[in-house]
MIDOSE-1310 file (N, C-alpha, C; in nm, 2 decimals, decimal comma, always signed):
residues 229
xxxx	+0,09/-0,15/+0,04/+0,00/+0,01/+0,00/+0,08/+0,12/+0,00; +0,11/+0,21/-0,11/+0,14/+0,34/-0,11/+0,08/+0,43/-0,02; +0,14/+0,55/+0,04/+0,15/+0,64/+0,14/+0,00/+0,75/+0,10; -0,01/+0,71/-0,06/-0,18/+0,82/-0,09/-0,29/+0,68/-0,04
xxxx	-0,27/+0,60/-0,07/-0,39/+0,47/+0,02/-0,39/+0,43/-0,15; -0,30/+0,40/-0,23/-0,32/+0,32/-0,42/-0,25/+0,22/-0,34; -0,28/+0,10/-0,45/-0,21/-0,01/-0,36/-0,11/-0,02/-0,51; -0,03/-0,11/-0,52/+0,04/-0,13/-0,59/+0,08/-0,28/-0,62
xxxx	+0,05/-0,32/-0,75/+0,06/-0,46/-0,74/+0,24/-0,50/-0,78; +0,32/-0,61/-0,75/+0,46/-0,61/-0,82/+0,49/-0,74/-0,76; +0,56/-0,85/-0,85/+0,64/-0,96/-0,87/+0,76/-1,01/-0,80; +0,80/-1,10/-0,69/+0,95/-1,05/-0,67/+0,99/-1,13/-0,70
xxxx	+1,16/-1,15/-0,78/+1,21/-1,22/-0,86/+1,37/-1,23/-0,79; +1,40/-1,36/-0,74/+1,52/-1,35/-0,65/+1,60/-1,40/-0,75; +1,73/-1,37/-0,71/+1,88/-1,44/-0,83/+1,99/-1,38/-0,76; +2,10/-1,41/-0,82/+2,24/-1,40/-0,81/+2,25/-1,22/-0,85
xxxx	+2,28/-1,15/-0,78/+2,32/-1,01/-0,77/+2,35/-0,97/-0,68; +2,40/-0,84/-0,67/+2,44/-0,74/-0,56/+2,35/-0,68/-0,54; +2,28/-0,60/-0,60/+2,17/-0,46/-0,58/+2,01/-0,48/-0,60; +1,96/-0,43/-0,55/+1,83/-0,46/-0,52/+1,76/-0,30/-0,66
xxxx	+1,68/-0,41/-0,74/+1,61/-0,28/-0,82/+1,47/-0,29/-0,88; +1,41/-0,25/-0,96/+1,28/-0,25/-1,01/+1,30/-0,22/-1,18; +1,25/-0,34/-1,23/+1,20/-0,32/-1,34/+1,04/-0,31/-1,38; +1,02/-0,27/-1,50/+0,88/-0,25/-1,57/+0,90/-0,29/-1,68
xxxx	+0,75/-0,40/-1,72/+0,80/-0,50/-1,84/+0,56/-0,52/-1,89; +0,58/-0,45/-1,96/+0,46/-0,49/-2,03/+0,36/-0,46/-1,96; +0,36/-0,33/-1,85/+0,30/-0,30/-1,73/+0,28/-0,37/-1,59; +0,40/-0,44/-1,60/+0,40/-0,54/-1,48/+0,53/-0,46/-1,40
xxxx	+0,50/-0,48/-1,27/+0,66/-0,39/-1,19/+0,74/-0,54/-1,13; +0,82/-0,55/-1,15/+0,96/-0,67/-1,15/+1,02/-0,62/-1,02; +1,02/-0,68/-0,88/+1,17/-0,65/-0,80/+1,28/-0,73/-0,75; +1,35/-0,66/-0,85/+1,46/-0,75/-0,87/+1,52/-0,81/-0,70
xxxx	+1,50/-0,88/-0,67/+1,60/-0,89/-0,51/+1,70/-1,00/-0,53; +1,82/-0,96/-0,43/+1,93/-1,06/-0,45/+1,92/-1,14/-0,34; +1,96/-1,29/-0,33/+1,94/-1,40/-0,25/+1,93/-1,35/-0,10; +2,04/-1,30/-0,10/+2,03/-1,24/+0,08/+1,90/-1,14/+0,11
xxxx	+1,88/-1,09/+0,05/+1,73/-0,95/+0,07/+1,63/-1,00/+0,14; +1,56/-0,95/+0,25/+1,43/-0,94/+0,27/+1,36/-0,90/+0,21; +1,26/-0,96/+0,16/+1,14/-0,92/+0,12/+1,11/-0,76/+0,19; +1,13/-0,77/+0,32/+1,07/-0,64/+0,37/+1,15/-0,53/+0,36
xxxx	+1,28/-0,57/+0,30/+1,40/-0,46/+0,22/+1,38/-0,45/+0,13; +1,26/-0,48/+0,01/+1,25/-0,46/-0,11/+1,13/-0,38/-0,13; +1,06/-0,41/-0,01/+0,92/-0,34/-0,02/+0,96/-0,16/+0,05; +1,04/-0,12/+0,11/+1,09/-0,04/+0,16/+1,16/+0,00/+0,01
xxxx	+1,27/-0,06/-0,04/+1,29/+0,03/-0,17/+1,16/+0,09/-0,23; +1,08/-0,03/-0,27/+1,00/-0,02/-0,34/+0,92/+0,11/-0,33; +0,87/+0,13/-0,19/+0,80/+0,27/-0,11/+0,89/+0,37/-0,17; +1,05/+0,42/-0,21/+1,14/+0,51/-0,21/+1,09/+0,51/-0,37
xxxx	+1,04/+0,40/-0,42/+1,13/+0,48/-0,61/+0,95/+0,49/-0,64; +0,82/+0,50/-0,54/+0,70/+0,44/-0,53/+0,71/+0,53/-0,69; +0,73/+0,68/-0,67/+0,67/+0,78/-0,76/+0,72/+0,72/-0,96; +0,87/+0,71/-0,90/+0,92/+0,69/-1,02/+0,83/+0,54/-1,06
xxxx	+0,79/+0,49/-1,02/+0,70/+0,34/-1,07/+0,60/+0,34/-1,13; +0,49/+0,49/-1,04/+0,37/+0,47/-1,13/+0,38/+0,57/-1,18; +0,53/+0,65/-1,25/+0,52/+0,74/-1,35/+0,51/+0,67/-1,48; +0,63/+0,56/-1,43/+0,63/+0,46/-1,59/+0,61/+0,30/-1,59
xxxx	+0,49/+0,34/-1,55/+0,34/+0,20/-1,54/+0,29/+0,24/-1,64; +0,26/+0,33/-1,71/+0,20/+0,33/-1,82/+0,23/+0,48/-1,89; +0,35/+0,51/-1,87/+0,43/+0,60/-1,93/+0,34/+0,69/-2,05; +0,36/+0,82/-2,08/+0,27/+0,87/-2,22/+0,44/+0,92/-2,26
xxxx	+0,45/+0,89/-2,40/+0,57/+0,91/-2,44/+0,69/+1,10/-2,47; +0,55/+1,14/-2,43/+0,58/+1,28/-2,36/+0,66/+1,28/-2,26; +0,62/+1,26/-2,20/+0,70/+1,27/-2,06/+0,83/+1,23/-2,01; +0,86/+1,14/-2,11/+1,01/+1,06/-2,11/+1,11/+1,16/-2,12
xxxx	+1,20/+1,13/-2,04/+1,32/+1,25/-1,98/+1,44/+1,16/-2,09; +1,50/+1,23/-2,19/+1,63/+1,18/-2,23/+1,69/+1,34/-2,21; +1,81/+1,30/-2,06/+1,95/+1,41/-2,04/+1,98/+1,46/-2,12; +2,02/+1,54/-2,09/+2,06/+1,65/-2,20/+2,25/+1,62/-2,24
xxxx	+2,30/+1,56/-2,11/+2,38/+1,52/-2,05/+2,46/+1,41/-1,95; +2,48/+1,33/-1,97/+2,52/+1,15/-1,90/+2,64/+1,21/-1,85; +2,63/+1,19/-1,68/+2,77/+1,22/-1,58/+2,72/+1,14/-1,47; +2,84/+1,07/-1,42/+2,84/+1,03/-1,30/+2,69/+1,07/-1,20
xxxx	+2,61/+1,00/-1,18/+2,48/+0,97/-1,12/+2,37/+1,02/-1,17; +2,37/+1,02/-1,30/+2,23/+1,07/-1,42/+2,19/+0,94/-1,41; +2,01/+0,96/-1,38/+1,93/+0,84/-1,38/+1,84/+0,83/-1,51; +1,84/+0,76/-1,58/+1,79/+0,78/-1,73/+1,67/+0,62/-1,73
xxxx	+1,59/+0,60/-1,86/+1,47/+0,54/-1,84/+1,55/+0,46/-1,98; +1,57/+0,31/-1,99/+1,64/+0,31/-2,13/+1,51/+0,14/-2,16; +1,45/+0,19/-2,26/+1,37/+0,05/-2,32/+1,30/-0,03/-2,21; +1,23/+0,08/-2,11/+1,13/+0,03/-1,99/+1,25/+0,06/-1,88
xxxx	+1,38/+0,04/-1,86/+1,42/-0,03/-1,76/+1,54/+0,10/-1,69; +1,51/+0,12/-1,55/+1,59/+0,26/-1,52/+1,77/+0,18/-1,50; +1,85/+0,31/-1,51/+2,01/+0,27/-1,52/+2,05/+0,40/-1,48; +2,10/+0,38/-1,39/+2,22/+0,51/-1,32/+2,37/+0,50/-1,34
xxxx	+2,39/+0,60/-1,47/+2,56/+0,63/-1,47/+2,64/+0,63/-1,36; +2,74/+0,49/-1,34/+2,86/+0,52/-1,28/+2,95/+0,51/-1,34; +3,07/+0,57/-1,25/+3,23/+0,55/-1,32/+3,31/+0,50/-1,21; +3,36/+0,36/-1,31/+3,42/+0,30/-1,16/+3,63/+0,31/-1,26
xxxx	+3,66/+0,34/-1,13/+3,83/+0,38/-1,12/+3,87/+0,23/-1,16; +4,00/+0,25/-1,23/+4,04/+0,10/-1,33/+4,19/+0,18/-1,35; +4,26/+0,03/-1,33/+4,39/+0,10/-1,39/+4,43/+0,11/-1,54; +4,30/+0,03/-1,63/+4,31/+0,02/-1,78/+4,16/+0,07/-1,84
xxxx	+4,15/+0,10/-1,93/+4,01/+0,13/-2,02/+3,94/-0,03/-2,00; +3,82/+0,02/-1,98/+3,72/-0,11/-2,04/+3,60/-0,07/-2,08; +3,54/-0,09/-2,21/+3,42/-0,03/-2,28/+3,29/-0,03/-2,17; +3,30/+0,06/-2,18/+3,16/+0,11/-2,10/+3,02/+0,01/-2,09
xxxx	+2,96/-0,04/-1,98/+2,87/-0,19/-1,94/+2,82/-0,13/-1,91; +2,68/-0,25/-1,93/+2,56/-0,23/-1,89/+2,55/-0,35/-1,80; +2,52/-0,31/-1,62/+2,48/-0,38/-1,56/+2,35/-0,34/-1,52; +2,33/-0,46/-1,36/+2,16/-0,44/-1,33/+2,17/-0,33/-1,27
xxxx	+2,10/-0,19/-1,33/+2,03/-0,12/-1,27/+2,14/+0,00/-1,34; +2,27/-0,03/-1,37/+2,41/+0,09/-1,39/+2,43/+0,03/-1,53; +2,49/+0,18/-1,58/+2,58/+0,16/-1,67/+2,71/+0,21/-1,63; +2,81/+0,16/-1,63/+2,91/+0,14/-1,57/+3,03/+0,20/-1,68
xxxx	+3,10/+0,33/-1,66/+3,23/+0,45/-1,73/+3,35/+0,38/-1,65; +3,46/+0,34/-1,74/+3,57/+0,32/-1,66/+3,62/+0,45/-1,63; +3,67/+0,48/-1,55/+3,83/+0,60/-1,55/+3,92/+0,60/-1,46; +4,02/+0,59/-1,57/+4,12/+0,59/-1,50/+4,22/+0,74/-1,51
xxxx	+4,17/+0,86/-1,56/+4,28/+0,91/-1,51/+4,27/+1,04/-1,49; +4,22/+1,00/-1,36/+4,14/+1,13/-1,22/+4,27/+1,16/-1,19; +4,43/+1,13/-1,22/+4,56/+1,25/-1,15/+4,52/+1,34/-1,29; +4,56/+1,34/-1,37/+4,56/+1,38/-1,51/+4,45/+1,48/-1,54
xxxx	+4,34/+1,45/-1,51/+4,23/+1,57/-1,56/+4,15/+1,64/-1,45; +4,09/+1,73/-1,46/+3,95/+1,78/-1,40/+3,83/+1,72/-1,44; +3,75/+1,76/-1,29/+3,61/+1,75/-1,33/+3,51/+1,80/-1,46; +3,56/+1,91/-1,53/+3,54/+1,90/-1,66/+3,54/+1,79/-1,75
xxxx	+3,64/+1,77/-1,72/+3,72/+1,65/-1,87/+3,66/+1,57/-1,80; +3,59/+1,52/-1,69/+3,54/+1,37/-1,66/+3,45/+1,36/-1,69; +3,33/+1,51/-1,66/+3,19/+1,43/-1,72/+3,19/+1,47/-1,90; +3,32/+1,47/-1,95/+3,28/+1,54/-2,09/+3,31/+1,35/-2,15
xxxx	+3,41/+1,33/-2,05/+3,45/+1,17/-2,07/+3,35/+1,08/-2,04; +3,31/+1,14/-1,95/+3,20/+1,00/-1,90/+3,06/+1,03/-2,01; +3,03/+1,14/-2,09/+2,87/+1,18/-2,14/+2,92/+1,07/-2,28; +3,04/+1,12/-2,34/+3,07/+1,06/-2,46/+3,12/+0,92/-2,42
xxxx	+3,16/+0,87/-2,35/+3,11/+0,63/-2,30/+2,96/+0,65/-2,31; +2,92/+0,74/-2,23/+2,74/+0,71/-2,19/+2,68/+0,68/-2,40; +2,79/+0,80/-2,43/+2,69/+0,82/-2,61/+2,69/+0,71/-2,68; +2,86/+0,64/-2,66/+2,89/+0,53/-2,70/+2,84/+0,42/-2,67
xxxx	+2,75/+0,37/-2,53/+2,72/+0,26/-2,52/+2,58/+0,28/-2,55; +2,52/+0,39/-2,58/+2,34/+0,38/-2,61/+2,35/+0,33/-2,75; +2,46/+0,42/-2,84/+2,40/+0,35/-2,98/+2,41/+0,25/-3,02; +2,50/+0,19/-2,93/+2,49/+0,03/-2,96/+2,43/-0,06/-2,89
xxxx	+2,34/-0,03/-2,77/+2,25/-0,03/-2,74/+2,12/-0,10/-2,80; +2,14/+0,05/-2,86/+2,06/+0,15/-2,93/+2,03/+0,03/-3,09; +2,11/+0,00/-3,09/+2,12/-0,09/-3,25/+2,10/-0,22/-3,23; +2,11/-0,27/-3,07/+2,08/-0,36/-3,04/+1,98/-0,45/-3,02
xxxx	+1,87/-0,31/-2,96/+1,74/-0,33/-2,94/+1,69/-0,30/-3,08; +1,70/-0,25/-3,15/+1,62/-0,22/-3,30/+1,63/-0,36/-3,41; +1,75/-0,37/-3,38/+1,74/-0,50/-3,47/+1,71/-0,63/-3,41; +1,75/-0,62/-3,32/+1,63/-0,70/-3,22/+1,48/-0,72/-3,23
xxxx	+1,43/-0,63/-3,24/+1,31/-0,58/-3,26/+1,28/-0,63/-3,41; +1,36/-0,59/-3,57/+1,35/-0,63/-3,68/+1,32/-0,74/-3,67; +1,46/-0,82/-3,64/+1,46/-1,01/-3,64/+1,33/-1,03/-3,58; +1,31/-1,02/-3,48/+1,17/-1,10/-3,42/+1,04/-1,06/-3,47
xxxx	+1,03/-0,95/-3,55/+0,92/-0,85/-3,59/+0,88/-0,88/-3,78; +1,01/-0,89/-3,84/+0,95/-0,94/-3,97/+0,99/-1,11/-3,95; +0,98/-1,16/-3,87/+0,96/-1,37/-3,88/+0,80/-1,35/-3,87; +0,76/-1,29/-3,76/+0,60/-1,25/-3,70/+0,53/-1,21/-3,87
xxxx	+0,57/-1,11/-3,89/+0,47/-1,04/-4,00/+0,52/-1,09/-4,19; +0,65/-1,14/-4,17/+0,67/-1,18/-4,29/+0,71/-1,07/-4,37; +0,74/-0,95/-4,34/+0,75/-0,87/-4,45/+0,91/-0,83/-4,37; +0,93/-0,76/-4,48/+1,12/-0,74/-4,50/+1,16/-0,61/-4,58
xxxx	+1,22/-0,53/-4,47/+1,27/-0,46/-4,54/+1,45/-0,46/-4,63; +1,48/-0,39/-4,74/+1,58/-0,37/-4,76/+1,67/-0,29/-4,69; +1,67/-0,22/-4,66/+1,79/-0,20/-4,56/+1,68/-0,07/-4,39; +1,79/-0,11/-4,30/+1,70/-0,02/-4,16/+1,85/+0,02/-4,13
xxxx	+1,80/+0,17/-4,12/+1,90/+0,28/-4,08/+1,88/+0,35/-3,91; +1,92/+0,33/-3,82/+1,90/+0,40/-3,70/+1,94/+0,49/-3,75; +1,86/+0,64/-3,63/+1,95/+0,77/-3,67/+1,85/+0,90/-3,57; +1,87/+0,97/-3,57/+1,78/+1,12/-3,52/+1,76/+1,17/-3,57
xxxx	+1,59/+1,19/-3,60/+1,51/+1,20/-3,64/+1,38/+1,35/-3,59; +1,38/+1,44/-3,63/+1,32/+1,52/-3,55/+1,14/+1,49/-3,60; +1,09/+1,47/-3,67/+0,99/+1,54/-3,75/+0,87/+1,35/-3,72; +0,95/+1,26/-3,72/+0,88/+1,16/-3,70/+0,93/+1,04/-3,65
xxxx	+0,87/+0,91/-3,60/+0,99/+0,81/-3,55/+0,97/+0,67/-3,62; +0,97/+0,68/-3,74/+0,96/+0,67/-3,86/+0,97/+0,67/-3,96; +1,02/+0,60/-4,08/+0,99/+0,60/-4,25/+1,00/+0,50/-4,27; +0,92/+0,51/-4,38/+0,97/+0,39/-4,50/+0,96/+0,44/-4,61
xxxx	+1,01/+0,47/-4,73/+1,07/+0,51/-4,84/+1,00/+0,38/-4,96; +0,98/+0,43/-5,08/+0,89/+0,37/-5,16/+1,04/+0,28/-5,21; +1,12/+0,27/-5,19/+1,25/+0,13/-5,23/+1,30/+0,05/-5,10; +1,16/+0,07/-5,06/+1,17/-0,05/-4,92/+1,32/-0,03/-4,81
xxxx	+1,34/+0,08/-4,81/+1,42/+0,13/-4,67/+1,34/+0,22/-4,55; +1,38/+0,16/-4,42/+1,32/+0,19/-4,33/+1,43/+0,31/-4,23; +1,37/+0,35/-4,18/+1,49/+0,48/-4,10/+1,34/+0,50/-3,96; +1,45/+0,45/-3,89/+1,40/+0,47/-3,69/+1,45/+0,52/-3,65
xxxx	+1,37/+0,63/-3,52/+1,40/+0,76/-3,45/+1,54/+0,69/-3,34; +1,66/+0,71/-3,34/+1,69/+0,65/-3,20/+1,65/+0,70/-3,04; +1,61/+0,82/-3,08/+1,51/+0,86/-2,96/+1,44/+0,72/-2,91; +1,34/+0,64/-2,94/+1,25/+0,54/-2,92/+1,31/+0,50/-2,82
xxxx	+1,45/+0,41/-2,84/+1,44/+0,35/-2,66/+1,45/+0,39/-2,61; +1,41/+0,53/-2,56/+1,40/+0,58/-2,41/+1,29/+0,58/-2,35; +1,21/+0,52/-2,45/+1,07/+0,49/-2,44/+1,00/+0,37/-2,41; +0,88/+0,31/-2,38/+0,86/+0,18/-2,33/+0,90/+0,06/-2,43
xxxx	+0,95/-0,06/-2,41/+0,91/-0,14/-2,52/+0,83/-0,18/-2,64; +0,70/-0,15/-2,58/+0,61/-0,15/-2,67/+0,54/-0,07/-2,78; +0,65/+0,06/-2,75/+0,66/+0,18/-2,88/+0,73/+0,13/-2,95; +0,84/+0,10/-2,94/+0,95/+0,02/-3,04/+0,90/-0,05/-3,12
xxxx	+0,84/-0,18/-3,07/+0,73/-0,23/-3,13/+0,66/-0,17/-3,25; +0,58/-0,14/-3,18/+0,47/-0,01/-3,28/+0,51/+0,05/-3,37; +0,62/+0,10/-3,34/+0,70/+0,23/-3,44/+0,73/+0,06/-3,57; +0,81/+0,02/-3,52/+0,88/-0,09/-3,61/+0,76/-0,20/-3,71
xxxx	+0,64/-0,21/-3,65/+0,53/-0,25/-3,72/+0,47/-0,13/-3,81; +0,45/-0,03/-3,76/+0,44/+0,05/-3,83/+0,51/+0,04/-4,00; +0,60/+0,05/-3,98/+0,66/+0,09/-4,07/+0,68/-0,02/-4,21; +0,68/-0,18/-4,09/+0,66/-0,29/-4,17/+0,55/-0,28/-4,25
xxxx	+0,47/-0,24/-4,23/+0,32/-0,26/-4,31/+0,32/-0,16/-4,35; +0,41/-0,03/-4,39/+0,38/+0,06/-4,48/+0,47/-0,03/-4,64; +0,52/-0,13/-4,61/+0,60/-0,23/-4,74/+0,49/-0,22/-4,80; +0,39/-0,27/-4,75/+0,24/-0,36/-4,81/+0,19/-0,19/-4,83
xxxx	+0,15/-0,12/-4,79/+0,07/-0,04/-4,82/+0,11/+0,14/-4,71; +0,19/+0,21/-4,91/+0,25/+0,29/-4,88/+0,13/+0,44/-4,83; +0,03/+0,43/-4,75/-0,06/+0,52/-4,71/-0,11/+0,50/-4,60; -0,18/+0,55/-4,49/-0,31/+0,52/-4,42/-0,39/+0,53/-4,40
xxxx	-0,44/+0,39/-4,54/-0,58/+0,38/-4,55/-0,60/+0,30/-4,47; -0,73/+0,25/-4,43/-0,79/+0,13/-4,38/-0,73/+0,00/-4,37; -0,71/-0,02/-4,48/-0,63/-0,15/-4,49/-0,50/-0,16/-4,45; -0,45/-0,05/-4,43/-0,32/+0,00/-4,39/-0,33/-0,03/-4,22
xxxx	-0,44/+0,03/-4,18/-0,41/+0,02/-4,03/-0,51/-0,12/-3,98; -0,55/-0,21/-4,05/-0,60/-0,33/-4,00/-0,48/-0,45/-4,01; -0,41/-0,38/-4,11/-0,25/-0,48/-4,07/-0,21/-0,45/-4,02; -0,19/-0,30/-3,93/-0,10/-0,29/-3,80/-0,17/-0,36/-3,68
xxxx	-0,29/-0,32/-3,67/-0,38/-0,39/-3,58/-0,38/-0,54/-3,59; -0,34/-0,64/-3,71/-0,30/-0,80/-3,65/-0,19/-0,81/-3,58; -0,08/-0,72/-3,60/+0,04/-0,77/-3,52/+0,05/-0,67/-3,42; -0,01/-0,57/-3,39/-0,01/-0,51/-3,24/-0,19/-0,44/-3,26
xxxx	-0,24/-0,53/-3,18/-0,34/-0,52/-3,16/-0,38/-0,37/-3,04; -0,28/-0,31/-2,95/-0,31/-0,23/-2,89/-0,24/-0,04/-2,94; -0,23/-0,07/-3,09/-0,17/+0,00/-3,17/-0,29/+0,16/-3,13; -0,37/+0,12/-3,15/-0,45/+0,29/-3,09/-0,40/+0,35/-2,94
xxxx	-0,40/+0,26/-2,87/-0,38/+0,28/-2,70/-0,21/+0,38/-2,70; -0,13/+0,28/-2,79/+0,00/+0,31/-2,80/+0,06/+0,45/-2,84; -0,03/+0,47/-2,97/-0,04/+0,54/-3,05/-0,10/+0,69/-2,97; -0,21/+0,70/-2,88/-0,20/+0,82/-2,83/-0,14/+0,86/-2,69
xxxx	-0,09/+0,69/-2,66/+0,07/+0,77/-2,52/+0,17/+0,83/-2,58; +0,21/+0,83/-2,77/+0,31/+0,86/-2,81/+0,31/+1,01/-2,81; +0,16/+1,05/-2,87/+0,10/+1,18/-2,90/+0,11/+1,27/-2,78; +0,12/+1,24/-2,68/+0,10/+1,28/-2,50/-0,07/+1,29/-2,48
x	-0,19/+1,20/-2,56/-0,29/+1,21/-2,48/-0,34/+1,11/-2,43
């Protein structure tokens, strides 16, 4: 029970992990506990994060926050999961890596550079990791959804776009807005399905939407959320 009287349903997942954290998938709240942690500890953690959980169970795409800069301590949501940027002192460089609830960046120049250099370095390393992760998520989505629909583009490009979430050319090439990965997973699936269906219907006719609905039954509610309605 939350402080304001609302109830919050969640599932407990225990495993070999170091920290307590929360994920949200398909509108379901999952409390990830280490084997050593008591459920009461998890409940306290969940209460502390209640505001973030309630906001992200069914977030509107217009409410998603994309940080201007990624520095140590920055918290962001990627594909429905929350991460905190962490710098780890190391004797030598290692590529940035995603761990449970963290995006870890190596920092090995602390004796030679100041805070400003560290922030710039951390930001560039995080963006490098995000670019790679975005490609992985989009490629996984296309592999799964082309198998589902039987619709295959000639080429897929992931890039920053300002006017749309995706585009499909008459030549059969699809572009996806890289910022879509900062929103819930179902939004990426919808955008991919939307563009795949344009391979068959290069318009927004009734036949097009019928095809979209065949593979994404909740497209209307997802579309409304993406428009901030």
